[in-house]
C-alpha positions as a LaTeX table, in Angstrom:
\begin{tabular}{lrrr}
\hline
Residue & $x$ (\AA) & $y$ (\AA) & $z$ (\AA) \\
\hline
Met1 & $-59.89$ & 75.70 & $-55.70$ \\
Ile2 & $-57.66$ & 78.93 & $-56.63$ \\
Phe3 & $-55.61$ & 78.83 & $-53.36$ \\
Asn4 & $-55.00$ & 74.61 & $-54.15$ \\
Ser5 & $-53.99$ & 75.85 & $-57.94$ \\
Arg6 & $-51.83$ & 78.53 & $-56.79$ \\
Arg7 & $-50.22$ & 76.17 & $-54.22$ \\
Leu8 & $-49.77$ & 73.44 & $-56.79$ \\
Phe9 & $-48.15$ & 76.13 & $-59.05$ \\
Leu10 & $-45.60$ & 77.29 & $-56.51$ \\
Lys11 & $-44.70$ & 73.84 & $-55.39$ \\
Asn12 & $-43.81$ & 72.72 & $-59.01$ \\
Ser13 & $-42.35$ & 76.06 & $-60.23$ \\
Phe14 & $-39.66$ & 76.27 & $-57.26$ \\
Leu15 & $-36.41$ & 75.56 & $-59.23$ \\
Ser16 & $-37.46$ & 78.18 & $-61.87$ \\
Ser17 & $-37.04$ & 80.85 & $-58.97$ \\
Val18 & $-34.31$ & 82.68 & $-58.18$ \\
Val19 & $-31.87$ & 82.09 & $-55.44$ \\
Phe20 & $-30.25$ & 85.00 & $-53.81$ \\
Val21 & $-26.38$ & 84.71 & $-52.79$ \\
Thr22 & $-25.24$ & 87.02 & $-50.08$ \\
Cys23 & $-21.62$ & 87.77 & $-49.14$ \\
Gly24 & $-21.48$ & 88.38 & $-45.52$ \\
Ser25 & $-24.83$ & 90.49 & $-45.29$ \\
Glu26 & $-24.64$ & 92.21 & $-48.92$ \\
Leu27 & $-26.34$ & 90.75 & $-51.86$ \\
Phe28 & $-24.02$ & 89.35 & $-53.92$ \\
Gly29 & $-25.99$ & 87.97 & $-56.93$ \\
Ala30 & $-28.84$ & 85.77 & $-58.01$ \\
Val31 & $-29.14$ & 82.52 & $-59.97$ \\
Thr32 & $-31.66$ & 80.01 & $-60.84$ \\
Pro33 & $-30.98$ & 76.87 & $-59.37$ \\
Met34 & $-31.61$ & 74.97 & $-62.37$ \\
Gln35 & $-28.83$ & 76.75 & $-64.52$ \\
Thr36 & $-26.43$ & 75.98 & $-61.21$ \\
Ile37 & $-27.82$ & 72.23 & $-61.36$ \\
Ser38 & $-27.12$ & 71.84 & $-64.93$ \\
Met39 & $-23.66$ & 72.91 & $-64.69$ \\
Val40 & $-22.77$ & 70.87 & $-61.48$ \\
Gln41 & $-24.25$ & 67.71 & $-63.41$ \\
Gly42 & $-21.79$ & 68.37 & $-66.21$ \\
Asp43 & $-18.80$ & 69.00 & $-64.02$ \\
Leu44 & $-19.70$ & 65.94 & $-61.85$ \\
Phe45 & $-20.31$ & 63.77 & $-64.77$ \\
Pro46 & $-18.20$ & 65.28 & $-67.56$ \\
Ser47 & $-18.56$ & 63.87 & $-71.01$ \\
Thr48 & $-15.85$ & 62.20 & $-73.24$ \\
Pro49 & $-16.14$ & 60.18 & $-76.20$ \\
Leu50 & $-16.93$ & 57.16 & $-74.21$ \\
Phe51 & $-19.24$ & 58.99 & $-72.01$ \\
Pro52 & $-22.58$ & 60.74 & $-72.74$ \\
His53 & $-23.08$ & 64.11 & $-71.97$ \\
Thr54 & $-25.50$ & 64.96 & $-69.46$ \\
Lys55 & $-27.51$ & 67.01 & $-71.90$ \\
Glu56 & $-27.79$ & 64.03 & $-74.20$ \\
Ile57 & $-29.06$ & 62.24 & $-70.99$ \\
Asn58 & $-31.59$ & 65.02 & $-70.41$ \\
Ala59 & $-30.54$ & 64.92 & $-66.81$ \\
Thr60 & $-31.69$ & 68.48 & $-66.07$ \\
Tyr61 & $-35.03$ & 67.93 & $-67.61$ \\
Tyr62 & $-35.61$ & 64.69 & $-65.69$ \\
Leu63 & $-34.69$ & 66.31 & $-62.31$ \\
Thr64 & $-37.28$ & 69.06 & $-63.03$ \\
Gln65 & $-39.79$ & 66.28 & $-63.75$ \\
Ile66 & $-38.86$ & 64.43 & $-60.52$ \\
Leu67 & $-39.00$ & 67.36 & $-58.23$ \\
Ser68 & $-42.28$ & 68.51 & $-59.31$ \\
His69 & $-43.84$ & 65.04 & $-58.26$ \\
Ser70 & $-46.05$ & 65.21 & $-55.61$ \\
Arg71 & $-44.06$ & 62.28 & $-53.89$ \\
Val72 & $-40.92$ & 64.28 & $-53.53$ \\
Thr73 & $-41.27$ & 65.81 & $-50.05$ \\
Asp74 & $-40.87$ & 69.95 & $-49.80$ \\
Glu75 & $-37.83$ & 69.13 & $-47.44$ \\
Asp76 & $-36.11$ & 67.30 & $-50.51$ \\
Lys77 & $-37.06$ & 69.82 & $-52.59$ \\
Ala78 & $-35.69$ & 72.47 & $-50.40$ \\
Phe79 & $-32.62$ & 70.76 & $-49.66$ \\
Ile80 & $-31.54$ & 70.83 & $-53.29$ \\
Lys81 & $-32.74$ & 74.56 & $-53.76$ \\
Asp82 & $-30.61$ & 75.48 & $-50.66$ \\
Gly83 & $-27.74$ & 73.31 & $-51.85$ \\
Val84 & $-27.54$ & 75.55 & $-54.90$ \\
Lys85 & $-27.18$ & 78.61 & $-52.69$ \\
Trp86 & $-24.71$ & 77.11 & $-50.35$ \\
Leu87 & $-22.56$ & 76.20 & $-53.19$ \\
Asn88 & $-22.75$ & 79.57 & $-54.65$ \\
Glu89 & $-22.03$ & 81.12 & $-51.51$ \\
Glu90 & $-19.04$ & 78.78 & $-50.97$ \\
Ala91 & $-17.81$ & 79.79 & $-54.45$ \\
Val92 & $-18.38$ & 83.59 & $-53.52$ \\
Leu93 & $-16.12$ & 82.99 & $-50.57$ \\
Lys94 & $-13.40$ & 81.51 & $-52.17$ \\
Tyr95 & $-13.42$ & 83.14 & $-55.65$ \\
Lys96 & $-15.55$ & 86.30 & $-55.28$ \\
Lys97 & $-17.82$ & 84.83 & $-58.16$ \\
Leu98 & $-20.78$ & 82.89 & $-58.75$ \\
Tyr99 & $-20.48$ & 79.15 & $-59.17$ \\
Ser100 & $-21.31$ & 79.33 & $-62.85$ \\
Ala101 & $-18.83$ & 82.47 & $-63.56$ \\
Leu102 & $-15.97$ & 80.05 & $-62.26$ \\
Ser103 & $-13.47$ & 78.58 & $-64.72$ \\
Trp104 & $-13.83$ & 74.39 & $-64.71$ \\
Gln105 & $-10.73$ & 74.18 & $-62.44$ \\
Gln106 & $-12.12$ & 76.53 & $-59.66$ \\
Arg107 & $-15.62$ & 74.56 & $-59.96$ \\
Gln108 & $-14.05$ & 71.14 & $-59.45$ \\
Glu109 & $-11.92$ & 72.88 & $-56.51$ \\
Thr110 & $-15.53$ & 74.26 & $-55.12$ \\
Leu111 & $-16.92$ & 70.85 & $-55.34$ \\
Lys112 & $-13.97$ & 69.26 & $-53.52$ \\
Asp113 & $-14.47$ & 71.73 & $-50.82$ \\
Ile114 & $-18.13$ & 71.43 & $-50.28$ \\
Ala115 & $-17.76$ & 67.66 & $-50.76$ \\
Glu116 & $-15.67$ & 67.69 & $-47.39$ \\
Thr117 & $-18.73$ & 69.19 & $-45.40$ \\
Asn118 & $-21.72$ & 67.13 & $-44.33$ \\
Trp119 & $-24.49$ & 69.04 & $-46.21$ \\
Gly120 & $-22.06$ & 69.04 & $-49.45$ \\
Glu121 & $-21.37$ & 65.40 & $-49.53$ \\
Ser122 & $-25.05$ & 64.58 & $-49.03$ \\
Trp123 & $-26.06$ & 67.22 & $-51.78$ \\
Ile124 & $-23.43$ & 65.98 & $-54.39$ \\
Lys125 & $-24.74$ & 62.37 & $-53.59$ \\
Thr126 & $-28.38$ & 63.51 & $-54.64$ \\
Ile127 & $-27.28$ & 65.13 & $-57.51$ \\
Met128 & $-25.61$ & 62.06 & $-58.60$ \\
Asn129 & $-28.64$ & 59.92 & $-57.80$ \\
Tyr130 & $-30.91$ & 61.95 & $-59.88$ \\
Leu131 & $-28.55$ & 61.86 & $-62.63$ \\
Phe132 & $-27.70$ & 58.14 & $-62.73$ \\
Glu133 & $-31.63$ & 57.78 & $-62.72$ \\
Ala134 & $-31.75$ & 60.30 & $-65.67$ \\
Met135 & $-29.11$ & 58.07 & $-67.46$ \\
Leu136 & $-30.28$ & 54.50 & $-66.72$ \\
Gly137 & $-33.98$ & 54.81 & $-66.54$ \\
Asp138 & $-36.39$ & 54.12 & $-69.04$ \\
Pro139 & $-36.90$ & 57.17 & $-71.36$ \\
Ile140 & $-40.44$ & 57.34 & $-70.92$ \\
Tyr141 & $-39.85$ & 59.26 & $-67.33$ \\
Gly142 & $-37.86$ & 62.20 & $-69.38$ \\
Gly143 & $-34.24$ & 61.03 & $-69.00$ \\
Asn144 & $-31.98$ & 58.57 & $-71.18$ \\
Lys145 & $-33.37$ & 60.45 & $-74.61$ \\
Gly146 & $-32.61$ & 58.20 & $-77.35$ \\
Gln147 & $-31.66$ & 55.37 & $-74.77$ \\
Val148 & $-28.21$ & 57.22 & $-74.64$ \\
Gly149 & $-27.50$ & 55.92 & $-71.46$ \\
Trp150 & $-28.36$ & 52.08 & $-72.17$ \\
Lys151 & $-26.54$ & 52.50 & $-75.54$ \\
Trp152 & $-23.36$ & 53.57 & $-73.59$ \\
Leu153 & $-23.54$ & 50.52 & $-71.14$ \\
Asn154 & $-24.70$ & 48.16 & $-74.14$ \\
His155 & $-27.81$ & 47.53 & $-72.33$ \\
Lys156 & $-30.97$ & 45.68 & $-73.62$ \\
Ser157 & $-34.14$ & 46.67 & $-71.77$ \\
Gly158 & $-36.48$ & 44.30 & $-70.27$ \\
Leu159 & $-39.90$ & 43.67 & $-71.81$ \\
Pro160 & $-42.28$ & 44.83 & $-71.87$ \\
Arg161 & $-41.25$ & 48.34 & $-70.99$ \\
Pro162 & $-43.52$ & 50.73 & $-69.65$ \\
Lys163 & $-46.20$ & 52.06 & $-71.91$ \\
Lys164 & $-46.90$ & 55.43 & $-69.95$ \\
Ala165 & $-44.86$ & 57.41 & $-67.07$ \\
Leu166 & $-45.90$ & 56.18 & $-63.66$ \\
Leu167 & $-45.07$ & 59.69 & $-62.12$ \\
\hline
\end{tabular}
């Protein structure tokens, strides 16, 4: 029983772990995946007076909830975590800084660069997919806090709404 609990704990907490970024064979820095993903979400979906901010949408929390779900494969979880590492390695190669230390323009250039790779295009699509789920899903699932995404679209939800999350 302890082994199963420990395994469950490790599976559910992988995004709070640290990703080590190397430059060549040297350790360059360490960053948590969720800090980087939160910044990427804001960079991919910047807020404007007409657009809700990813923090208002609760996108990072939503992704954390989804990735602790048993139906998300270990392979998918690893891809998201590895994508953070690869993104940071790209930033280090180009600017000698972790992604989170770059200026907004440098982050945009880094995202454009990785979008030209197969892994980068797929990783960005994955992050955007979860971002839109957070914005457009029922708030009971942890995203769309205060129905901000629905209000932005002037959407009226169907009835009946879920009474509990089916996650």
